[in-house]
C-alpha positions in Angstrom: -5.9 -5.5 -21.4 -8.4 -5.2 -18.5 -7.1 -5.5 -15.0 -9.0 -6.4 -11.8 -9.6 -3.6 -9.3 -11.3 -3.8 -5.9 -14.2 -1.4 -5.7 -15.4 -0.9 -2.2 -19.1 -1.1 -1.5 -21.0 -1.8 1.7 -22.2 -5.3 2.8 -24.4 -4.9 5.8 -22.7 -1.6 6.5 -19.2 -3.1 6.3 -16.7 -2.0 3.7 -16.2 -4.9 1.4 -14.0 -5.2 -1.7 -15.7 -6.3 -4.9 -13.4 -7.3 -7.7 -14.2 -5.6 -11.0 -12.5 -5.8 -14.4 -11.6 -2.4 -15.6 -10.0 -1.5 -19.0 -7.5 1.0 -17.6 -6.9 0.4 -13.9 -4.1 3.0 -13.9 -6.6 5.8 -14.7 -8.1 6.8 -11.3 -10.9 8.7 -13.1 -12.1 5.5 -14.7 -11.9 3.6 -11.3 -13.7 6.4 -9.4 -16.3 6.7 -12.2 -17.1 2.9 -11.9 -17.3 3.3 -8.1 -19.9 6.1 -8.4 -21.7 3.9 -10.9 -22.6 1.6 -8.0 -22.8 -2.1 -7.7 -23.6 -4.2 -10.8 -26.8 -6.2 -10.8 -25.1 -9.3 -9.6 -23.2 -7.4 -6.9 -26.4 -5.7 -5.7 -27.5 -9.0 -4.1 -25.1 -8.1 -1.2 -23.6 -4.7 -2.0 -25.0 -1.2 -1.4 -23.4 2.2 -1.8 -23.6 5.5 0.0 -22.2 7.4 -3.0 -24.7 9.4 -5.1 -25.3 8.6 -8.8 -23.7 11.4 -10.8 -25.0 13.0 -13.9 -21.5 14.2 -14.8 -18.1 12.5 -14.4 -16.1 13.6 -11.4 -12.7 15.2 -12.0 -10.0 13.1 -10.4 -6.4 14.4 -9.9 -3.6 12.3 -8.3 -1.2 14.5 -6.3 2.5 14.2 -6.4 2.4 12.4 -3.1 -0.2 10.1 -1.8 -3.2 12.4 -2.0 -6.0 12.3 -4.6 -8.5 15.1 -5.2 -12.0 14.5 -6.5 -14.0 17.4 -7.8 -17.8 16.6 -7.8 -20.4 18.3 -9.9 -22.0 21.4 -8.3 -25.3 19.7 -7.6 -23.8 17.1 -5.2 -23.9 17.7 -1.4 -21.4 16.6 1.2 -20.8 12.9 1.4 -21.3 10.6 4.3 -18.4 9.0 6.2 -19.1 5.5 4.6 -19.1 7.1 1.2 -15.8 8.8 1.9 -14.4 5.5 3.1 -15.6 3.8 -0.1 -13.6 6.3 -2.1 -10.5 6.2 0.1 -10.3 2.4 0.3 -10.9 1.9 -3.4 -8.2 4.4 -4.3 -5.8 3.0 -1.7 -6.2 -0.4 -3.2 -5.8 0.7 -6.8 -2.1 0.0 -7.2 -1.6 1.1 -10.8 -1.8 4.8 -9.9 0.8 4.4 -7.2 3.2 2.1 -8.9 5.9 4.8 -8.8 5.7 5.3 -5.1 7.9 3.4 -2.6 6.1 0.3 -1.2 5.7 1.8 2.2 3.8 4.7 0.7 1.5 2.4 -1.3 -0.2 1.1 1.9 -3.7 2.2 2.5 -2.7 4.1 5.6 -0.7 6.6 3.5 -3.5 7.4 1.1 -5.8 10.4 1.6 -8.7 11.5 -0.5 -9.9 15.1 -0.8 -13.4 15.6 -2.2 -14.5 19.1 -3.3 -18.0 20.1 -3.9 -19.8 23.4 -4.4 -18.7 25.4 -1.3 -17.6 22.3 0.7 -14.6 20.1 1.1 -14.0 16.8 2.9 -11.0 14.7 3.5 -10.6 11.0 4.4 -7.5 9.0 5.0 -7.5 5.3 4.2 -6.1 4.3 7.6 -9.2 2.4 8.6 -9.6 0.5 5.4 -9.8 -3.3 5.5 -6.7 -5.2 4.4 -5.9 -5.3 0.7 -7.7 -8.2 -0.8 -5.5 -11.0 -2.1 -5.8 -11.9 -5.8 
């Protein structure tokens, strides 16, 4: 059964949650893949993205704590800060993957994303994400 996940895109440069139905919201790989797919046609009226379009699916691994690693294809360069925030905030607000964690650790401030590329690595915490959208 599809679930609604908040993908974070940019609206006039501000991070904004866009609700999207996703078949398996507990699969972070699916969620991240949809985020890299960019805004839908209807979302594109207000939403933009700093994330590159990928030819190959990124490899997403949830750590035993509150960190998530994303391995990008070799042809992708380092990401901008807004792109890193899009990833961190989307993952922080994807509750299915963190359902086993105590409530205090499921807050965006406790989430960090580590993105690995070809000879580069970047990290971003979700401490500056907007508040979790209410259903």
